[in-house]
C-alpha positions in Angstrom: -151.3 -71.0 11.6 -149.4 -67.8 12.8 -151.1 -64.5 12.2 -149.4 -62.6 9.4 -147.6 -59.5 10.5 -149.2 -56.2 9.7 -147.1 -53.4 8.4 -144.2 -55.7 7.5 -140.7 -54.5 6.7 -140.6 -55.0 2.9 -137.5 -56.0 1.1 -135.6 -53.1 -0.4 -136.2 -54.5 -3.9 -140.0 -54.3 -3.3 -139.6 -50.7 -1.9 -137.6 -49.6 -4.9 -140.3 -51.1 -7.2 -142.9 -49.0 -5.3 -140.7 -45.9 -5.8 -140.2 -46.6 -9.5 -144.0 -47.0 -10.0 -144.7 -43.8 -8.0 -142.2 -41.9 -10.3 -143.9 -43.4 -13.3 -147.4 -42.3 -12.2 -146.1 -38.8 -11.2 -144.6 -38.5 -14.7 -148.0 -39.4 -16.2 -149.7 -36.9 -13.9 -147.3 -34.1 -15.0 -147.7 -34.9 -18.7 -151.5 -35.1 -18.3 -151.7 -31.8 -16.5 -149.4 -30.2 -19.0 -151.5 -31.5 -21.9 -154.7 -30.3 -20.2 -153.2 -26.9 -19.7 -152.0 -26.6 -23.2 -155.2 -27.8 -24.7 -157.2 -25.3 -22.7 -154.9 -22.5 -23.9 -155.2 -23.9 -27.4 -158.9 -23.1 -27.3 -158.2 -19.4 -26.7 -158.5 -17.4 -29.9 -155.3 -15.2 -29.6 -153.1 -18.1 -28.6 -154.6 -20.4 -31.3 -153.9 -17.8 -33.9 -150.4 -17.1 -32.6 -149.5 -20.8 -32.7 -150.9 -21.1 -36.3 -148.8 -18.1 -37.4 -145.6 -19.0 -35.6 -145.6 -22.8 -36.1 -148.1 -23.8 -38.8 -146.7 -27.4 -39.0 -147.0 -28.0 -35.3 -150.4 -26.4 -35.3 -151.7 -28.7 -38.0 -150.2 -31.8 -36.2 -151.6 -30.9 -32.9 -155.0 -30.0 -34.2 -155.4 -33.1 -36.3 -153.6 -35.6 -34.1 -154.1 -34.6 -30.5 -156.8 -31.9 -30.1 -159.3 -33.8 -32.2 -158.8 -37.0 -30.2 -158.2 -35.3 -26.9 -161.0 -37.1 -25.0 -159.7 -40.5 -26.2 -156.1 -39.5 -25.2 -157.3 -38.3 -21.8 -159.2 -41.5 -21.2 -155.9 -43.4 -21.8 -154.4 -41.4 -18.9 -157.5 -42.0 -16.8 -157.2 -45.8 -17.4 -153.6 -45.7 -16.1 -154.8 -43.9 -13.0 -157.6 -46.4 -12.4 -155.2 -49.2 -12.9 -152.9 -47.6 -10.4 -155.6 -47.4 -7.7 -156.7 -51.0 -8.3 -153.1 -52.2 -8.3 -152.2 -50.2 -5.2 -155.3 -51.5 -3.4 -154.4 -55.1 -4.2 -150.8 -54.7 -3.1 -152.0 -53.0 0.2 -154.2 -56.0 0.9 -151.4 -58.5 0.1 -149.0 -56.6 2.4 -151.5 -56.2 5.1 -150.7 -52.4 5.1 -153.9 -51.3 6.8 -156.1 -52.6 9.6 -158.9 -53.5 7.2 -158.8 -54.3 3.5 -161.3 -51.5 2.6 -159.2 -48.7 4.2 -157.1 -48.1 1.1 -159.5 -45.8 -0.9 -160.1 -43.7 2.2 -156.4 -43.3 3.0 -155.5 -42.6 -0.7 -158.6 -40.5 -1.4 -156.5 -38.1 -3.5 -155.6 -41.0 -5.9 -159.3 -42.0 -6.2 -160.5 -38.5 -6.8 -157.7 -38.0 -9.3 -159.2 -40.7 -11.5 -162.2 -38.3 -12.3 -161.5 -36.8 -15.7 -161.6 -33.2 -14.5 -158.6 -30.9 -14.2 -159.5 -29.8 -10.7 -159.6 -33.4 -9.4 -156.5 -34.3 -11.4 -154.5 -31.8 -9.4 -155.0 -34.0 -6.4 -152.7 -36.5 -7.9 -149.8 -34.2 -7.1 -150.3 -35.2 -3.5 -148.7 -38.6 -4.5 -145.4 -36.7 -4.0 -146.1 -36.8 -0.2 -146.2 -40.6 -0.1 -143.2 -40.8 -2.4 -141.2 -38.5 -0.1 -142.3 -40.5 2.9 -141.1 -43.8 1.3 -137.7 -42.2 0.3 -137.3 -40.9 3.9 -138.1 -44.2 5.4 -135.4 -45.9 3.2 -132.8 -43.3 4.3 -132.4 -41.9 0.8 -133.4 -38.5 1.9 -134.0 -36.7 5.2 -137.0 -34.4 5.0 -136.6 -33.4 8.6 -133.6 -31.3 7.7 -135.4 -29.4 4.9 -136.2 -25.8 5.5 -139.6 -26.3 4.0 -140.4 -29.1 6.4 -139.1 -27.2 9.4 -141.2 -24.2 8.4 -144.5 -26.2 8.0 -143.7 -28.3 11.1 -143.2 -25.3 13.2 -146.5 -23.6 12.3 -148.4 -27.0 12.4 -147.1 -27.4 15.9 -148.2 -23.9 16.9 -151.6 -24.4 15.3 -152.2 -27.8 16.9 -151.2 -26.5 20.4 -153.4 -23.4 20.1 -156.4 -25.5 19.0 -155.9 -28.0 21.7 -155.5 -25.2 24.3 -158.7 -23.5 23.2 -160.6 -26.8 23.4 -159.2 -27.6 26.8 -160.0 -24.1 28.1 -163.6 -24.5 26.9 -163.9 -27.9 28.5 -162.5 -26.7 31.8 -164.8 -23.6 31.7 -167.8 -25.8 31.2 -166.8 -28.0 34.2 -166.5 -24.9 36.3 -170.0 -23.8 35.3 -171.3 -27.3 36.2 -169.7 -27.1 39.6 -171.2 -23.7 40.3 -174.6 -24.8 39.1 -174.6 -28.0 41.1 -176.4 -28.1 44.4 -175.2 -31.5 45.6 -171.7 -32.0 44.2 -170.1 -32.9 47.5 -172.8 -35.4 48.3 -172.4 -37.0 44.9 -168.6 -37.2 45.3 -169.1 -38.9 48.7 -171.8 -41.3 47.5 -170.2 -42.2 44.1 -166.5 -41.9 44.8 -165.6 -42.2 48.5 -168.3 -44.5 50.0 -167.8 -47.4 47.5 -164.1 -47.3 48.5 -164.7 -46.9 52.3 -163.2 -50.3 53.2 -160.1 -49.7 51.1 -159.6 -46.2 52.5 -159.9 -47.4 56.1 -157.4 -50.1 55.5 -155.1 -47.7 53.8 -155.3 -45.3 56.8 -154.5 -48.1 59.2 -151.5 -49.2 57.1 -150.1 -45.7 56.8 -150.5 -45.0 60.5 -148.8 -48.2 61.4 -145.9 -47.6 59.0 -145.5 -43.9 60.0 -145.5 -44.6 63.8 -143.1 -47.6 63.4 -140.6 -45.8 61.3 -140.7 -42.7 63.5 -140.2 -44.8 66.6 -137.3 -46.7 65.1 -135.5 -43.5 64.1 -136.1 -41.7 67.4 -136.0 -44.5 69.9 -132.9 -43.3 71.8 -134.3 -39.8 72.1 -137.7 -41.1 73.3 -136.1 -43.3 76.0 -133.9 -40.4 77.1 -137.0 -38.1 77.4 -138.9 -40.8 79.4 -135.9 -41.2 81.8 -135.7 -37.4 82.2 -139.5 -37.2 82.8 -139.4 -39.9 85.5 -136.4 -38.3 87.2 -137.9 -34.9 87.3 -141.3 -36.2 88.5 -139.6 -38.0 91.4 -137.4 -35.1 92.3 -140.4 -32.8 92.5 -142.5 -35.3 94.5 -142.7 -34.3 98.3 -143.0 -38.0 99.3 -139.7 -38.9 97.5 -138.0 -35.8 99.1 -139.1 -37.0 102.6 -137.9 -40.5 101.7 -134.5 -39.3 100.8 -134.0 -37.7 104.3 -134.5 -41.1 105.9 -131.5 -43.5 106.5 -130.8 -45.3 103.2 -133.5 -43.1 101.6 -131.2 -41.9 98.8 -130.4 -45.5 97.7 -134.1 -46.4 97.9 -135.2 -43.4 95.8 -132.5 -44.1 93.2 -133.6 -47.7 93.0 -137.3 -46.6 92.7 -136.3 -44.1 89.9 -134.4 -46.7 87.9 -137.3 -49.2 88.3 -140.0 -46.7 87.3 -137.9 -45.5 84.3 -137.3 -49.1 83.1 -141.0 -49.9 83.5 -142.0 -46.8 81.5 -139.4 -47.5 78.8 -140.6 -51.2 78.5 -144.2 -50.0 78.4 -143.5 -47.6 75.5 -141.5 -50.3 73.7 -144.3 -52.9 74.1 -146.9 -50.3 73.1 -145.1 -49.1 69.9 -143.9 -52.5 68.9 -147.4 -53.8 69.2 -148.7 -51.5 66.4 -147.7 -54.3 64.0 -150.1 -56.7 65.6 -153.5 -57.6 64.3 -155.1 -56.3 67.5 -153.8 -52.8 66.9 -154.8 -52.8 63.2 -158.3 -53.9 64.1 -158.5 -51.1 66.8 -157.4 -48.5 64.3 -159.8 -49.8 61.6 -162.7 -49.8 64.1 -161.8 -46.2 65.3 -161.6 -45.0 61.7 -164.8 -46.7 60.8 -166.7 -45.2 63.7 -165.5 -41.7 62.8 -165.7 -42.1 59.0 -169.3 -41.2 58.5 -169.0 -38.3 61.0 -166.1 -37.0 59.1 -168.0 -37.2 55.8 -171.0 -35.3 57.1 -171.9 -32.6 54.7 -173.3 -29.2 55.6 -173.6 -25.9 53.6 -170.1 -24.8 54.6 -168.3 -28.0 53.7 -170.2 -28.1 50.4 -169.2 -24.6 49.6 -165.5 -25.2 50.5 -165.4 -28.4 48.3 -166.9 -26.6 45.3 -164.5 -23.6 45.8 -161.5 -25.9 46.0 -162.5 -27.8 42.8 -163.2 -24.5 41.1 -159.7 -23.1 42.1 -158.0 -26.3 40.9 -159.6 -26.0 37.5 -158.8 -22.3 37.4 -155.1 -23.2 38.1 -155.3 -25.8 35.3 -156.7 -23.1 32.9 -153.8 -20.8 33.7 -151.3 -23.6 33.0 -153.1 -24.5 29.7 -153.4 -20.9 28.6 -149.6 -20.5 28.7 -148.3 -20.4 25.2 -145.5 -22.9 25.6 -144.6 -22.8 21.9 -143.2 -19.3 22.5 -140.6 -20.9 24.8 -139.7 -23.5 22.2 -139.4 -21.1 19.2 -138.1 -17.9 20.8 
């Protein structure tokens, strides 16, 4: 059986039904709050007497019909609010709207608290407007991102969030710097826990990079290297006293030229064979053995290297703190 999709795209008829119900509940909230406010004012002596003198008929109707039964009337509103929470919870479970079925009362905490028959909690029901606006925006009926009010709050929310995250990041980086300064064996722990467990991979990476670097450099500069070898052999033979005496002999010039060409060719073939041999397994094994033999020596820690490592890490963190401390929101909103 296929897993039912979470957060499904509901048909527009269902979305419109949600919107209609939200408007109905908001209307009840407004009426209930208005009734609570008016009844509270009705209890004040001057206002009570003023209503009695200005509209005695309305005063009698309200006092006998509504004020005397106010608790029962308010409980009717509360019953609608409780039914709204239970109905919304059931629909959320049916639509697989949240990751777990019991998430609804925590996400819609304002609706749950709004069921408490106290005016302070009842005001939380006004937050239902937020979910209603979100639904209307999702359906394309309104575009809240163009509203001045939304842009105003979005701007300062972005600034507040960036400032808070920057302060937290600076505090964390400062604590790390303190730990680095207070530690006596940071370098040893870095070597033991980070480098040594990856020793084989690092040696293999060094060999591969050396092979790739030398091979590419030779391919790109082979003509220049061969020319330099030829010039070196020619200059060495010209400066050799034995070759100079050979050239004074009969047929010596031809013999020295042949020797020069032969030695130059041998040197060029030797370099060719040497550099082309870096792709062989023998060369790779040689590099890996050389790196392995010098790896432990290279990682030998003394007081100077430990201090250098700690200072380097401290300066890196200080650079990160300077980057974090820069108020980038000023560049966005200037």
